[in-house]
C-alpha positions in Angstrom: 2.1 22.0 33.2 3.3 24.8 35.6 6.3 23.9 37.6 5.5 24.2 41.4 7.5 27.0 43.0 10.2 26.2 45.5 9.0 26.5 49.2 10.1 29.7 50.9 13.1 29.5 53.1 12.6 30.1 56.9 14.7 33.0 58.3 14.9 33.5 62.0 16.6 36.9 62.3 20.0 38.2 61.4 21.7 36.1 64.1 20.0 32.9 62.9 18.5 32.4 66.4 14.7 32.3 67.0 13.2 35.4 68.6 12.1 34.9 72.2 8.9 36.5 73.4 6.4 38.1 71.3 6.7 36.9 67.6 6.4 39.3 64.8 3.2 38.9 62.7 4.4 37.3 59.5 2.8 38.5 56.3 1.4 35.8 53.9 4.0 35.0 51.2 2.5 34.5 47.7 5.2 31.9 47.2 3.6 29.7 49.9 0.3 29.8 48.0 2.0 28.9 44.8 3.8 26.1 46.5 0.5 24.8 47.9 -1.2 25.0 44.5 1.7 23.3 42.9 1.7 20.6 45.5 -2.1 20.0 45.0 -1.6 19.9 41.3 1.2 17.4 41.5 -0.9 15.3 44.0 -3.8 15.3 41.6 -1.6 14.3 38.7 -0.1 11.5 40.8 -3.6 10.4 41.8 -4.7 10.4 38.1 -1.7 8.3 37.2 -2.6 5.8 40.0 -6.2 5.7 38.8 -4.9 5.0 35.2 -2.6 2.2 36.4 -5.4 -0.3 36.0 -5.9 0.6 32.3 -4.5 -1.7 29.6 -2.0 -0.1 27.3 -0.8 -1.0 23.8 2.9 -1.3 22.7 5.5 1.5 22.4 4.6 4.6 20.5 7.0 4.2 17.6 4.9 4.5 14.4 5.8 7.2 11.8 3.7 9.4 9.5 4.1 6.9 6.7 2.8 4.1 8.9 -0.3 6.1 9.6 -0.8 7.0 5.9 -0.4 3.3 5.1 -3.2 2.5 7.5 -5.7 4.9 6.0 -4.8 4.3 2.4 -4.6 0.5 3.0 -8.1 0.4 4.5 -9.6 2.6 1.7 -8.3 0.2 -0.9 -8.1 2.5 -3.9 -7.1 -0.2 -6.4 -9.9 -2.5 -5.3 -12.5 0.3 -5.4 -11.3 1.4 -8.9 -11.6 -2.2 -10.1 -15.1 -3.0 -8.8 -16.9 0.0 -7.3 -17.0 2.7 -10.0 -19.9 1.0 -11.9 -22.0 1.7 -8.7 -21.1 5.3 -8.7 -21.8 5.6 -12.4 -25.3 4.1 -11.9 -24.8 0.9 -13.8 -25.0 -1.3 -10.7 -27.1 1.0 -8.4 -30.5 -0.2 -7.4 -32.1 3.0 -8.7 -30.3 2.9 -12.0 -29.3 6.6 -11.4 -25.7 7.7 -11.2 -23.0 9.9 -12.6 -22.6 8.0 -15.9 -19.7 9.2 -17.9 -19.5 12.3 -15.6 -18.0 9.9 -12.9 -14.9 12.1 -12.4 -17.2 15.0 -11.4 -19.0 12.9 -8.9 -15.6 11.8 -7.5 -14.5 15.4 -7.2 -17.6 16.4 -5.3 -17.3 13.3 -3.1 -13.7 14.3 -2.3 -14.8 17.7 -1.1 -17.2 16.1 1.3 -14.6 13.7 2.5 -12.1 16.5 3.1 -14.7 18.1 5.4 -15.0 14.9 7.3 -11.2 14.5 7.4 -10.9 18.1 8.8 -13.2 17.1 11.7 -11.2 13.9 12.3 -8.0 15.9 12.2 -9.2 18.4 14.8 -10.3 15.7 17.2 -7.0 13.8 16.6 -5.1 16.9 17.9 -7.0 16.6 21.2 -7.7 12.9 21.7 -5.0 10.2 21.1 -6.9 7.1 22.1 -7.2 3.9 19.9 -11.0 4.2 19.9 -10.9 7.1 17.4 -14.5 7.8 16.3 -15.9 6.0 19.3 -14.1 8.6 21.5 -14.9 11.5 19.1 -18.7 10.8 19.1 -18.6 10.3 22.9 -16.9 13.7 23.2 -19.5 15.4 21.2 -22.8 13.5 21.9 -22.1 12.0 25.3 -20.8 8.6 26.5 -24.1 6.7 26.0 -24.5 7.7 22.3 -20.8 7.3 21.9 -20.8 3.8 23.2 -23.6 2.8 20.9 -21.8 4.4 18.0 -18.7 2.4 18.9 -20.8 -0.8 18.7 -22.0 0.2 15.2 -18.7 1.5 13.9 -16.6 -1.5 15.0 -19.3 -3.9 14.2 -19.2 -2.5 10.7 -15.4 -2.6 10.6 -15.4 -6.3 11.7 -18.1 -7.1 9.0 -15.8 -5.5 6.3 -12.8 -7.5 7.6 -14.4 -10.9 7.7 -16.5 -10.4 4.6 -13.3 -9.6 2.7 -11.7 -12.6 4.4 -14.1 -15.0 2.5 -13.9 -12.9 -0.7 -10.1 -13.1 -0.9 -10.1 -16.9 -0.9 -12.8 -17.1 -3.5 -11.0 -14.5 -5.7 -7.8 -16.6 -5.6 -9.6 -19.8 -6.3 -11.6 -18.5 -9.3 -8.7 -16.6 -10.8 -6.5 -19.7 -10.8 -9.3 -21.8 -12.2 -10.1 -19.3 -14.9 -6.6 -18.3 -16.0 -4.9 -21.7 -15.6 -7.7 -24.2 -15.4 -6.4 -25.6 -12.1 -8.0 -26.0 -8.7 -5.2 -26.7 -6.2 -7.4 -25.9 -3.2 -11.1 -25.3 -2.5 -12.4 -21.9 -1.6 -12.6 -22.5 2.1 -9.0 -23.7 2.3 -7.8 -20.4 0.7 -9.9 -18.6 3.2 -8.3 -20.5 6.1 -4.8 -19.7 4.8 -5.6 -16.0 4.6 -7.1 -16.1 8.2 -3.9 -17.7 9.5 -1.7 -15.2 7.7 -3.8 -12.3 9.0 -3.6 -13.5 12.6 0.2 -13.6 12.6 0.4 -10.2 10.8 -1.9 -8.7 13.5 -0.3 -10.4 16.5 3.4 -10.0 15.7 3.4 -6.2 15.9 1.6 -3.1 14.5 4.7 -2.0 12.5 4.6 -5.3 10.5 0.9 -4.6 9.7 1.5 -1.0 8.6 4.6 -1.8 6.6 2.9 -4.6 4.8 0.0 -2.3 4.0 2.4 0.3 2.7 4.2 -2.2 0.4 1.0 -3.8 -0.9 -0.9 -0.5 -1.5 2.1 1.3 -3.0 3.0 -1.5 -5.5 -0.6 -2.0 -6.6 -1.3 1.8 -6.9 1.8 2.5 -8.9 1.1 -0.4 -11.3 -2.5 0.7 -11.9 -1.5 4.3 -12.2 1.0 3.4 -14.9 -1.7 1.3 -16.7 -4.2 4.2 -16.5 -1.6 6.6 -18.0 -1.0 4.1 -20.7 -4.7 3.8 -21.6 -5.2 7.6 -21.6 -2.2 7.8 -24.0 -3.7 5.1 -26.2 -7.1 7.0 -26.4 -5.2 9.9 -27.9 -7.4 12.4 -29.6 -10.4 10.8 -28.1 -9.7 12.3 -24.7 -12.2 15.0 -23.6 -12.0 16.4 -20.1 -15.1 18.5 -20.8 -17.3 15.4 -21.2 -15.9 13.9 -18.0 -17.0 16.9 -16.0 -20.3 17.7 -17.8 -23.4 16.8 -15.8 -25.3 16.0 -19.0 -23.3 12.8 -19.2 -25.1 11.4 -16.1 -27.8 8.8 -16.4 -30.4 11.5 -15.9 -28.7 14.0 -18.2 -28.7 16.5 -15.3 -26.8 17.4 -12.1 -29.2 15.1 -10.1 -27.6 12.1 -11.7 -24.2 13.3 -10.6 -25.5 13.8 -7.1 -26.8 10.2 -7.0 -23.2 9.2 -7.9 -22.0 11.3 -5.0 -24.2 9.2 -2.7 -22.3 6.2 -3.6 -19.0 8.1 -4.1 -18.6 8.4 -0.4 -18.2 4.6 -0.1 -15.0 4.5 -2.1 -13.3 6.6 0.7 -14.5 4.5 3.7 -11.6 4.0 6.1 -9.9 7.3 5.4 -10.0 8.1 9.2 -8.5 4.9 10.5 -5.0 6.3 10.9 -6.5 7.7 14.1 -6.8 4.1 15.5 -3.0 4.1 15.7 -2.8 7.2 17.8 -1.6 5.4 21.0 1.2 3.6 19.0 2.4 6.7 17.1 5.4 8.7 18.2 3.8 12.2 17.7 0.0 11.6 17.4 -1.0 15.3 17.7 1.0 16.1 14.5 1.1 12.9 12.6 -2.5 11.6 12.8 -4.1 14.8 11.4 -1.5 15.0 8.6 -1.9 11.3 7.8 -5.7 11.6 7.5 -5.7 14.6 5.2 -2.8 13.4 3.1 -4.5 10.1 2.6 -7.6 11.8 1.4 -5.6 13.9 -1.0 -3.5 11.0 -2.4 -6.6 8.8 -3.0 -8.7 11.6 -4.4 -6.1 12.3 -7.2 -5.8 8.5 -7.8 -9.6 8.2 -8.1 -9.9 11.2 -10.5 -7.3 9.6 -12.8 -8.9 6.1 -12.5 -12.5 7.3 -13.1 -11.4 9.4 -16.1 -9.5 6.4 -17.5 -12.5 4.2 -17.4 -15.0 6.6 -19.1 -12.4 7.7 -21.7 -11.2 4.1 -22.2 -14.7 3.1 -23.2 -15.1 6.2 -25.4 -17.5 8.0 -23.1 -20.2 5.4 -23.9 -22.4 4.5 -21.0 -24.0 1.8 -23.3 -20.6 0.1 -23.7 -19.9 0.4 -20.0 -23.2 -1.2 -19.2 -22.4 -4.6 -20.8 -21.7 -7.4 -18.3 -18.3 -8.0 -19.6 -17.3 -4.4 -18.7 -19.2 -3.4 -15.6 -18.4 -6.5 -13.6 -14.7 -5.7 -13.7 -14.0 -2.6 -15.9 -10.2 -2.5 -15.1 -9.8 -6.1 -16.4 -11.9 -5.2 -19.4 -9.7 -2.3 -20.2 -6.6 -4.6 -19.9 -8.1 -6.9 -22.4 -9.0 -4.1 -24.8 -5.8 -2.1 -24.7 -3.2 -4.7 -23.9 -2.7 -8.5 -23.5 -3.6 -11.5 -21.4 -0.4 -11.0 -19.5 -1.5 -7.4 -18.5 -4.9 -8.7 -17.4 -3.1 -11.2 -15.1 -0.9 -8.5 -13.7 -4.0 -6.4 -13.0 -5.6 -9.3 -11.3 -2.5 -9.7 -9.1 -2.4 -6.1 -8.0 -6.1 -6.1 -7.2 -5.4 -9.1 -5.0 -2.5 -7.3 -3.3 -4.7 -4.3 -2.6 -7.5 -6.5 -1.2 -4.9 -7.9 1.2 -4.0 -4.4 2.2 -7.6 -3.6 2.8 -8.0 -6.7 4.9 -5.1 -5.9 7.1 -6.2 -2.2 7.4 -9.7 -3.2 8.4 -8.4 -5.8 10.9 -6.0 -3.3 12.5 -8.7 -0.7 12.9 -11.4 -3.1 14.2 -9.1 -4.8 16.8 -7.9 -1.4 18.1 -11.5 -0.3 18.4 -12.6 -3.4 20.2 -9.6 -3.1 22.5 -10.4 0.6 23.3 -14.1 -0.1 24.1 -13.2 -3.2 26.2 -10.6 -1.1 28.1 -13.4 1.3 29.0 -15.5 -1.7 29.9 -18.1 -1.0 27.3 -17.3 -4.5 26.1 -16.1 -7.5 28.2 -12.7 -6.7 29.8 -11.0 -9.9 28.5 -11.1 -8.4 25.0 -8.6 -5.7 26.2 -5.9 -8.2 26.9 -2.5 -7.1 25.4 0.4 -9.3 24.3 3.2 -8.6 26.8 5.8 -9.3 24.1 4.4 -7.6 21.1 2.1 -4.9 22.6 -0.7 -5.9 20.3 -4.4 -6.3 21.3 -4.3 -10.1 21.7 -7.9 -10.4 23.1 -9.4 -8.4 20.3 -7.4 -10.3 17.7 -8.6 -13.7 18.9 -12.1 -12.3 19.0 -11.9 -11.2 15.3 -10.4 -14.6 14.3 -13.3 -16.5 15.9 -15.8 -14.4 13.9 -13.8 -15.0 10.8 -13.8 -18.8 11.4 -17.6 -18.8 11.9 -18.1 -16.9 8.6 -15.8 -19.2 6.7 -17.9 -22.1 8.0 -21.2 -20.4 7.3 -20.2 -19.5 3.7 -19.4 -23.1 3.1 -22.3 -24.8 5.0 -25.1 -22.3 4.8 -25.4 -21.8 1.1 -28.7 -19.8 1.2 -27.2 -17.1 3.5 -27.5 -13.7 1.7 -27.5 -15.7 -1.6 -27.9 -13.8 -4.9 -28.8 -15.4 -8.3 -25.9 -16.1 -10.6 -23.4 -15.0 -8.0 -20.8 -17.1 -6.3 -21.7 -17.5 -2.6 -18.5 -15.9 -1.3 -19.1 -12.9 -3.5 -22.7 -12.6 -2.3 -21.5 -12.8 1.4 -18.9 -10.1 0.7 -21.4 -7.9 -1.0 -23.8 -8.0 1.9 -21.0 -7.6 4.6 -19.5 -4.7 2.7 -22.9 -3.0 2.4 -23.5 -3.5 6.1 -20.0 -2.3 7.1 -19.9 0.7 4.8 -23.4 1.8 6.0 -22.4 1.4 9.6 -19.3 3.5 9.2 -21.1 6.2 7.2 -23.8 6.6 9.9 -21.0 7.1 12.5 -19.4 9.7 10.2 -22.8 11.5 10.3 -23.0 11.3 14.1 -19.4 12.6 14.4 -20.3 15.6 12.1 -23.3 16.5 14.3 -21.3 16.0 17.5 -18.4 18.1 16.3 -20.6 21.2 16.7 -20.7 20.4 20.4 -17.4 18.6 21.0 -15.3 21.2 19.1 -17.4 24.2 20.0 -14.4 25.9 21.5 -12.4 25.6 18.3 -10.9 28.9 17.2 -12.1 28.5 13.6 -15.8 28.5 14.2 -16.6 29.2 10.5 -14.5 26.3 9.4 -16.1 24.1 11.9 -19.6 24.9 10.8 -18.7 24.5 7.1 -17.0 21.1 7.7 -19.8 19.9 9.9 -22.6 20.9 7.4 -20.7 19.4 4.5 -20.1 16.2 6.5 -23.8 16.0 7.4 -24.9 16.6 3.8 -22.7 13.9 2.2 -23.2 11.3 4.9 -27.0 12.0 5.1 -27.1 11.5 1.3 -25.2 8.3 1.5 -27.6 7.0 4.2 -30.5 7.9 1.9 -28.9 6.1 -1.0 -28.6 2.9 1.1 -32.4 2.7 1.3 -33.6 4.2 -2.0 -35.1 1.5 -4.2 -32.9 -1.1 -2.6 -34.3 -4.7 -2.5 -33.7 -7.6 -0.1 -31.3 -9.1 0.9 -29.2 -6.0 0.4 -31.8 -3.9 2.1 -31.4 -6.0 5.2 -27.9 -4.6 5.7 -28.8 -1.1 6.8 -31.8 -2.6 8.8 -29.5 -4.9 10.7 -27.1 -2.0 11.3 -30.0 -0.1 13.0 -30.6 -3.2 15.1 -26.9 -3.3 16.1 -27.0 0.3 17.1 -30.1 -0.3 19.2 -28.3 -3.2 21.0 -25.3 -1.0 21.6 -27.6 1.7 23.1 -29.2 -0.8 25.5 -25.8 -2.2 26.5 -24.6 1.4 27.1 -27.5 2.1 29.4 -27.2 -1.2 31.3 -23.4 -1.3 31.6 -21.9 2.1 32.3 -18.3 1.0 32.1 -15.7 3.1 33.7 -14.0 6.4 33.1 -12.9 6.5 29.5 -9.1 6.0 29.0 -9.0 9.2 27.1 -9.7 11.0 30.4 -8.1 8.6 32.8 -4.8 8.5 31.0 -3.1 11.9 30.6 -1.0 10.8 27.6 -4.2 10.1 25.6 -5.3 13.7 25.5 -4.0 17.2 25.0 -7.4 18.9 25.8 -9.4 18.9 29.0 -12.9 17.6 28.5 
């Protein structure tokens, strides 16, 4: 901001007295023009600040780079994905039966390249926009406020679905693990779910730093333990290790690169949430620097972790897709490796760290979704009461209560409505989570696609035009493929998830047309931007 020039001093002659009679014509002084311009600028700034005074604000900006990394890595849930999602990428659990097979590490590597492209786009937006709405604001910047608002409905509807779906899965996982390992049932599934919901409420309400530090601790411990176990398994495989097989497309289910590319369609899902450090921009001390770094570092850390984890699984089962396809293995390959290469105690430790990582995912998803609901409500794209902020803790109290109400409803529905999204031979809590996670991941991926398209407009003044086009085209390719994979040969009730996501987007579009909201906070509040839109 240019400092206004000091007003020119008035001189009335050498004697200091005013000249009587005819006054000399005074030449315009450029300093006067600068002063007037400066005064107008300051007046406009003051008016902008006054206009922004009616906008709700979150707590003090005090989060560090590590807090932001914890948010992104926590939401991604690398231990949870390694434990349960790799069979989908390999084609063992996919609806089409096509996947990367024992070339899973190659599919992970290609997926990581696509995610880096998306991460680069997020990083460039994060340098300009520091609002809690993140992708809602980014899509609005690129494709306009109406499409952006509908994208916000879809994105945060998906994030809420992931949060509450995991909320019923955590209780079921605890219940069944205790029952299986110790033959005890201290509490029913719904009671464990209620306990988790209460814990989550207080973690969210008592301050964002508590949320991020818990995620950091949970994710760090679980990742280090699983990393050590993976290295142990690789060492035990010994001479059976073969990096060539792990990166050879002939190891896919089709025996060609097409199978690996099918794996890439699902590979994107294991990175969902990488961008959510951006939801903490308003609460971060240096968002312009820390958010872009956090997003890209999170992708790098998790990519390396996934490469090691995927290689461990295919090498641990001797590069045999037939072995991997047995139910005892593909339902929980990490636990199967624990039983094969170690002891019951190791399996129990692995179950514990998976639970810890699930909790980190739950907190990360909840933090992101509540900040997004808050941001949209502050812009009056959702009811204004959801933008209420705790005066003491600076947390989005209205959005937190809203999330907890949805969680309570789903806990009740899981218990009372046993046919809801039910699957044969599957615990109801697991079927509910499977459907909710499919819905949520699809919703987020669609918004990634919209962000990639919009970046060509919203970031069109970026100095690195070539980099922008490469990132956008890669982002469009990987997200478009993932959207295709969500429909290809998928049957009901799983097929209903992307269909319901389309319905939610349509509802958001209608709401955006009917309720225009007010000037977005990213424009009304100068501290939320470093770039004029």
